[in-house]
KEMITI-586225 format. One record per residue (C-alpha): residue number from 1; x, y, z; residue in one letter. Coordinates in Angstrom, 2 decimals. Layout:
<nodes>
<node NUM <X Y Z> "A">
...
</nodes>
This chain:
<nodes>
<node 1 <109.19 78.19 81.30> "X">
<node 2 <107.35 75.83 83.51> "X">
<node 3 <108.42 74.52 86.78> "X">
<node 4 <107.18 71.03 87.62> "X">
<node 5 <106.19 70.23 91.28> "X">
<node 6 <109.23 69.43 93.10> "X">
<node 7 <109.48 66.99 96.05> "X">
<node 8 <109.53 68.46 99.67> "X">
<node 9 <112.86 69.16 101.52> "X">
<node 10 <114.45 71.78 99.25> "X">
<node 11 <117.43 71.98 101.71> "X">
<node 12 <118.51 68.42 101.28> "X">
<node 13 <120.17 66.83 98.13> "X">
<node 14 <120.06 63.37 96.87> "X">
<node 15 <121.33 60.53 99.01> "X">
<node 16 <125.16 60.42 98.85> "X">
<node 17 <125.33 63.84 97.08> "X">
<node 18 <125.55 66.21 100.23> "X">
<node 19 <123.57 69.32 100.90> "X">
<node 20 <121.18 70.69 98.31> "X">
<node 21 <121.33 74.20 96.72> "X">
<node 22 <119.43 75.74 99.61> "X">
<node 23 <121.03 74.17 102.53> "X">
<node 24 <122.90 76.37 105.00> "X">
<node 25 <126.21 74.73 103.94> "X">
<node 26 <125.58 75.26 100.23> "X">
<node 27 <125.70 79.12 99.98> "X">
<node 28 <126.45 82.01 102.24> "X">
<node 29 <123.39 83.51 104.20> "X">
<node 30 <123.06 86.66 101.84> "X">
<node 31 <122.48 84.23 98.85> "X">
<node 32 <120.23 81.92 101.04> "X">
<node 33 <117.99 84.82 102.19> "X">
<node 34 <117.73 86.57 98.87> "X">
<node 35 <119.98 89.60 99.27> "X">
<node 36 <122.29 88.25 96.55> "X">
<node 37 <121.02 86.28 93.58> "X">
<node 38 <120.53 82.44 94.30> "X">
<node 39 <121.18 80.34 91.12> "X">
<node 40 <118.66 77.90 92.35> "X">
<node 41 <115.84 80.33 92.00> "X">
<node 42 <114.50 82.13 88.89> "X">
<node 43 <116.14 85.56 88.04> "X">
<node 44 <112.73 87.38 88.71> "X">
<node 45 <112.04 85.51 92.04> "X">
<node 46 <115.54 86.92 93.15> "X">
<node 47 <114.59 90.47 92.09> "X">
<node 48 <111.44 89.92 94.21> "X">
<node 49 <113.44 89.30 97.37> "X">
<node 50 <115.87 91.86 96.74> "X">
<node 51 <113.06 94.53 96.26> "X">
<node 52 <111.92 93.47 99.73> "X">
<node 53 <115.26 93.88 101.16> "X">
<node 54 <115.54 97.23 99.56> "X">
<node 55 <112.27 98.29 101.14> "X">
<node 56 <113.68 97.29 104.68> "X">
<node 57 <117.18 98.93 104.00> "X">
<node 58 <115.44 102.15 103.22> "X">
<node 59 <113.40 101.97 106.51> "X">
<node 60 <116.52 101.45 108.55> "X">
<node 61 <118.08 104.43 106.80> "X">
<node 62 <114.99 106.44 107.80> "X">
<node 63 <115.41 105.76 111.28> "X">
<node 64 <119.11 106.46 111.41> "X">
<node 65 <118.48 109.81 109.68> "X">
<node 66 <115.69 110.51 112.28> "X">
<node 67 <118.12 109.94 115.09> "X">
<node 68 <120.67 112.18 113.47> "X">
<node 69 <118.07 114.88 112.95> "X">
<node 70 <116.74 114.88 116.61> "X">
<node 71 <120.46 114.93 117.91> "X">
<node 72 <121.16 118.03 115.49> "X">
<node 73 <117.88 119.83 116.22> "X">
<node 74 <117.71 122.90 118.77> "X">
<node 75 <116.64 122.20 122.02> "X">
<node 76 <113.47 124.14 121.80> "X">
<node 77 <112.03 121.63 119.17> "X">
<node 78 <110.05 118.68 120.33> "X">
<node 79 <111.54 116.04 118.30> "X">
<node 80 <111.10 113.06 120.40> "X">
<node 81 <108.17 111.70 118.39> "X">
<node 82 <110.23 111.51 115.33> "X">
<node 83 <112.58 108.68 116.77> "X">
<node 84 <109.58 107.14 118.55> "X">
<node 85 <107.61 106.87 115.56> "X">
<node 86 <110.60 105.54 113.61> "X">
<node 87 <111.14 102.72 115.94> "X">
<node 88 <107.50 101.86 116.07> "X">
<node 89 <107.41 102.05 112.36> "X">
<node 90 <110.56 99.76 112.00> "X">
<node 91 <108.51 97.00 113.66> "X">
<node 92 <105.89 97.23 110.90> "X">
<node 93 <108.27 97.72 108.04> "X">
<node 94 <109.75 94.43 109.12> "X">
<node 95 <106.88 92.76 107.46> "X">
<node 96 <108.82 92.76 104.27> "X">
<node 97 <111.56 90.34 105.98> "X">
<node 98 <108.73 88.18 107.08> "X">
<node 99 <107.54 87.93 103.51> "X">
<node 100 <111.03 87.08 102.41> "X">
<node 101 <111.15 84.37 104.98> "X">
<node 102 <107.77 82.90 103.50> "X">
<node 103 <109.20 82.93 100.05> "X">
<node 104 <112.56 81.45 100.82> "X">
<node 105 <111.21 78.72 103.21> "X">
<node 106 <108.56 78.08 100.48> "X">
<node 107 <105.75 78.22 103.45> "X">
<node 108 <103.09 80.11 101.70> "X">
<node 109 <100.66 77.30 102.10> "X">
<node 110 <100.31 77.93 105.84> "X">
<node 111 <97.64 80.64 104.78> "X">
<node 112 <95.42 78.37 103.17> "X">
<node 113 <95.05 80.17 99.72> "X">
<node 114 <95.00 78.31 96.60> "X">
<node 115 <96.97 80.76 94.82> "X">
<node 116 <100.32 81.51 96.67> "X">
<node 117 <100.35 85.03 95.49> "X">
<node 118 <97.13 86.11 97.56> "X">
<node 119 <98.99 86.49 100.88> "X">
<node 120 <102.04 88.28 99.19> "X">
<node 121 <99.65 90.68 97.44> "X">
<node 122 <98.12 91.17 100.79> "X">
<node 123 <101.44 92.00 102.51> "X">
<node 124 <102.54 94.18 99.61> "X">
<node 125 <99.53 96.32 100.24> "X">
<node 126 <100.29 96.68 103.85> "X">
<node 127 <103.74 97.77 103.08> "X">
<node 128 <102.41 100.39 100.60> "X">
<node 129 <100.18 101.70 103.12> "X">
<node 130 <103.11 101.99 105.63> "X">
<node 131 <105.42 103.57 103.08> "X">
<node 132 <103.00 106.66 102.76> "X">
<node 133 <103.93 107.55 106.49> "X">
<node 134 <107.35 108.48 105.02> "X">
<node 135 <106.06 111.75 103.55> "X">
<node 136 <104.74 112.95 106.68> "X">
<node 137 <106.38 114.05 110.14> "X">
<node 138 <109.59 116.10 110.60> "X">
<node 139 <108.75 119.01 108.33> "X">
<node 140 <110.38 121.45 110.84> "X">
<node 141 <113.63 120.00 109.91> "X">
<node 142 <114.08 120.63 106.15> "X">
<node 143 <116.87 118.15 105.24> "X">
<node 144 <115.10 115.39 107.09> "X">
<node 145 <111.84 116.11 105.42> "X">
<node 146 <113.61 115.96 102.10> "X">
<node 147 <115.48 112.67 102.97> "X">
<node 148 <112.10 111.22 104.36> "X">
<node 149 <110.19 111.97 101.15> "X">
<node 150 <113.17 110.60 99.06> "X">
<node 151 <113.28 107.14 101.15> "X">
<node 152 <109.50 107.14 100.96> "X">
<node 153 <109.55 107.14 97.14> "X">
<node 154 <112.20 104.36 97.49> "X">
<node 155 <109.83 102.21 99.35> "X">
<node 156 <106.86 102.80 97.36> "X">
<node 157 <109.13 101.79 94.03> "X">
<node 158 <110.32 98.72 95.94> "X">
<node 159 <106.55 97.62 96.64> "X">
<node 160 <105.46 98.47 93.05> "X">
<node 161 <108.29 96.30 91.73> "X">
<node 162 <107.30 93.53 94.06> "X">
<node 163 <103.74 93.85 92.65> "X">
<node 164 <104.85 93.75 89.24> "X">
<node 165 <107.21 90.81 89.76> "X">
<node 166 <104.55 88.53 91.49> "X">
<node 167 <102.50 88.66 88.45> "X">
<node 168 <105.24 87.56 86.21> "X">
<node 169 <104.46 83.91 84.92> "X">
<node 170 <108.13 82.92 85.86> "X">
<node 171 <107.40 83.93 89.41> "X">
<node 172 <104.04 82.43 89.68> "X">
<node 173 <105.04 79.08 88.06> "X">
<node 174 <107.98 78.83 90.50> "X">
<node 175 <105.72 79.52 93.68> "X">
<node 176 <103.21 76.87 92.46> "X">
<node 177 <105.91 74.27 92.01> "X">
<node 178 <106.89 74.30 95.61> "X">
<node 179 <104.87 71.94 97.57> "X">
<node 180 <105.11 74.00 100.83> "X">
<node 181 <103.23 76.83 98.96> "X">
<node 182 <100.15 74.79 98.20> "X">
<node 183 <97.54 74.52 101.07> "X">
<node 184 <97.22 71.43 103.05> "X">
<node 185 <93.79 70.05 102.60> "X">
<node 186 <92.12 67.46 104.97> "X">
<node 187 <91.78 64.05 103.71> "X">
<node 188 <88.26 63.02 102.39> "X">
<node 189 <86.46 60.48 104.21> "X">
<node 190 <86.18 57.07 102.30> "X">
<node 191 <82.20 56.86 102.49> "X">
<node 192 <79.35 57.70 104.57> "X">
<node 193 <78.49 60.66 106.55> "X">
<node 194 <81.47 62.72 107.71> "X">
<node 195 <82.48 62.00 111.24> "X">
<node 196 <80.85 58.54 111.12> "X">
<node 197 <82.49 55.26 110.17> "X">
<node 198 <80.85 53.56 107.04> "X">
<node 199 <78.16 51.11 107.86> "X">
<node 200 <79.07 47.31 107.53> "X">
<node 201 <76.83 44.25 107.48> "X">
<node 202 <76.80 42.22 110.60> "X">
<node 203 <79.08 39.17 110.65> "X">
<node 204 <77.83 35.58 110.21> "X">
<node 205 <74.28 36.87 108.95> "X">
<node 206 <73.28 38.04 112.27> "X">
<node 207 <70.58 40.72 112.66> "X">
<node 208 <68.93 39.55 109.39> "X">
<node 209 <65.18 38.32 109.38> "X">
<node 210 <64.41 34.62 109.72> "X">
<node 211 <63.45 33.12 106.28> "X">
<node 212 <60.68 30.69 106.18> "X">
<node 213 <61.43 27.43 104.46> "X">
<node 214 <59.65 26.66 101.20> "X">
<node 215 <56.34 24.92 101.12> "X">
<node 216 <55.68 21.95 99.03> "X">
</nodes>
């Protein structure tokens, strides 16, 4: 299935027809931001945004479990670093929501890549790297270490699913069909050296060498 290029302004409908499918009044926020399937997007694009939201949800759960683990730990255990690392890590894990924003708002062209999948793949690689930290820390608390490892696997699975979905032809063609996902290239100068206006002949024949009259 191919998706031809669409005109800009996905949030507006045709004149006299009210808001478009992606406008704030057309759907609830969960649908608009990809938590729930959006009928205006292909199914695999919906799966992609949902995988990124699942990544963020697992990260939030890990922070909540870290707080519970610190509260239940004995006083002699130094567990403050668990919550601190969880809060700092959550800032980096929120990159998944930033990626969702660029997908939903169709703004991947700001990165200047010819293929809109390039910035997505870079972002997925960073998320996968951060997911590895879920397997470290808190080993003195057995149940927390087990839950942390389980949630780390969930996040790695979400990143793996995102990698697989972005290579699907349906997703790739949909990304390419959005004008905002294509880079904005500067206009090509009409003629002459870049940065200089094209040369024009002087008006009225001025500046031309005098011509000698023909001799009999």
